Each structure stands twice: as C-alpha cells, then as structure tokens.
C-alpha positions in Angstrom: 67.6 52.7 42.1 68.9 49.9 43.9 70.9 47.2 42.0 68.2 44.6 42.1 65.9 46.8 40.4 68.4 48.2 37.8 69.0 44.4 36.9 65.0 44.2 36.7 64.9 47.4 34.3 67.8 46.0 31.7 66.0 42.5 31.3 66.2 41.6 27.6 63.7 42.0 24.9 63.2 39.5 22.0 63.2 40.4 18.5 61.6 37.8 16.3 61.4 37.9 12.3 57.6 36.5 11.8 56.8 34.0 9.7 53.7 33.0 7.9 52.0 31.3 11.0 52.5 34.3 13.4 48.9 35.7 12.7 48.5 36.3 16.4 51.6 38.2 16.9 50.8 40.2 14.1 47.9 40.8 14.7 49.3 42.4 18.4 51.6 44.7 17.3 49.3 45.8 14.3 47.2 46.7 17.3 49.9 48.3 19.1 50.2 50.2 15.7 46.7 51.7 16.0 47.7 52.4 19.3 50.6 54.2 19.2 50.1 56.1 15.9 46.5 56.8 17.7 45.1 55.5 13.6 42.8 53.1 14.9 40.8 53.5 10.8 44.0 52.1 9.2 45.1 49.6 11.2 42.0 48.1 13.3 39.0 48.8 11.3 39.6 46.7 8.3 42.1 43.7 9.3 43.0 41.4 6.9 42.4 37.5 6.7 44.7 35.3 7.4 45.2 34.2 4.2 46.3 37.5 3.2 47.9 38.2 6.1 50.0 35.0 6.0 51.5 35.2 2.1 52.3 38.0 3.4 54.6 37.6 5.9 55.6 35.1 4.2 57.2 37.1 1.6 60.7 37.4 1.6 60.8 40.8 0.5 58.5 41.8 3.6 60.5 42.4 7.2 58.0 42.0 9.8 59.9 42.5 13.5 58.2 42.5 16.7 60.1 43.1 20.1 58.6 40.7 22.8 58.9 41.1 26.2 57.7 38.4 28.9 55.2 36.8 25.0 53.6 40.3 24.8 54.4 42.3 21.8 55.8 45.9 23.2 57.5 46.9 19.4 57.9 46.3 16.6 58.7 46.9 12.8 57.6 46.3 9.0 59.9 47.1 6.1 59.9 46.8 2.6 62.7 45.4 0.1 62.7 47.5 -3.0 64.2 46.3 -6.1 66.5 49.2 -7.8 66.3 49.8 -11.8 69.3 52.2 -12.0 71.8 49.6 -10.1 71.2 45.6 -9.5 70.5 47.0 -5.6 68.0 47.1 -3.6 66.8 49.7 -0.8 64.7 48.6 2.5 62.0 51.5 3.5 60.9 51.0 7.2 57.2 51.8 6.9 56.3 51.5 10.6 58.5 51.5 13.7 56.7 51.7 17.3 57.2 50.9 21.1 54.5 51.2 23.2 54.8 53.7 25.7 56.1 51.9 28.8 58.9 50.5 27.3 60.3 53.5 25.4 64.2 54.5 25.9 64.9 51.2 26.8 66.8 50.4 23.4 64.2 48.0 22.0 63.6 51.2 18.6 67.7 50.8 18.4 67.1 46.6 18.8 65.2 46.6 16.5 66.4 48.4 13.3 69.8 46.6 14.0 68.2 43.7 13.4 66.8 44.9 10.8 70.4 46.3 9.2 71.7 42.8 10.0 68.7 41.4 7.9 69.7 43.7 5.2 73.4 42.8 5.0 72.9 39.4 4.8 70.8 40.0 1.6 73.9 42.2 0.2 70.8 45.8 0.9 72.7 48.7 0.2 70.3 51.3 2.0 67.8 51.5 4.8 65.5 54.6 5.2 63.2 56.0 6.8 61.1 58.5 7.5 60.1 60.9 10.1 57.3 63.7 10.5 58.4 67.2 12.2 58.3 67.5 15.5 58.6 63.4 16.7 61.3 64.7 18.2 62.7 61.1 20.1 61.9 59.5 16.5 64.0 62.2 14.7 66.7 61.6 17.4 66.9 58.0 17.1 66.8 57.8 13.7 69.6 61.1 13.5 71.9 59.0 15.6 71.4 56.0 13.5 72.0 57.6 9.9 72.1 60.1 7.8 69.4 63.0 7.9 68.1 64.1 4.6 65.7 66.7 4.4 62.9 65.9 1.4 59.4 67.1 0.9 57.3 63.1 1.1 53.4 63.2 -1.2 50.4 61.1 -1.0 49.1 61.0 -4.4 45.6 59.6 -4.7 44.7 56.7 -6.5 40.9 57.1 -8.3 38.4 54.5 -7.9 37.7 51.5 -9.9 
C-alpha cells in the first residue's frame, strides 16, 4: 500500500453523543442497526415519532453515540445507565453496538467504547457491561480485549398483552 493510501485509511472518524436535536442522525443510526443486525422488524418497522426520540436523547442516563465519517453514520452504540439499589453506584449497559461493514477493523467500535468509558468516568460509574452472542467472534474478541469475560445465561421474559 502506498504511503498516501495509508494516510487515507487512517483518517479519523468523529464520535459524537447525540442530543435531542440530532433526530436525523439517530434515525440514520437506527437504519444502520437494522442493516447490520439484519433486523428491520425491530429497528425500522415502527419508528418512534420525533417527540419520543427527542425526549429519549435528552435523558442524562441514555447514551447514543454516533461514529461519523464525512458526515455519514458509520457506526454507533446505544447504552443505558442503571442505578443500583445494593450500593450507591451505577452501571452502564451497552445495548446496541454496530459498525458498517466497510468501516470494520478500523478502530471504530473501540473508539465508541472508549468514548463511553470517558463519559462513564465523569459520572462515577462503577462498570460498563455488554453481552455478545455465541459465534460472534469479532465482538467476543473486542470485548475480551477490553474487559473481563463472564459466563452467563440471558433470558427474555415476555410481558403479557394489556
């Protein structure tokens, strides 16, 4: 690879925490999640209205981070701060984390998590946690490099209809 091509590949991405006015960017991030997770039923079939989305993005305990390159969303994460009862502390749960295929293996996911770590540190958060699916080796490798692995079981408990 030529030196000029190396410099181009190393172009930085911008990580930004989304705010209530970032509705278009959040919608672009949800579209990325739908594509990467191959789950348009969850992420694109019934999008929330602007008022709901704006209120959610305005919550101090909700973190929506977007990785942008040339003004387009190339990755992002959504995380939630959970206040604990057993001690006066909180944890942050990374609910969604995705990077578009052409931008993988360029440090985008790591940069998103590091940005969240900095936000968590300013809030005095105790820990950040995330789950990975068996077989998702890239995610498992990333999370193993950043933290301690725990073997747990995850259960979805349905809520009865109203």
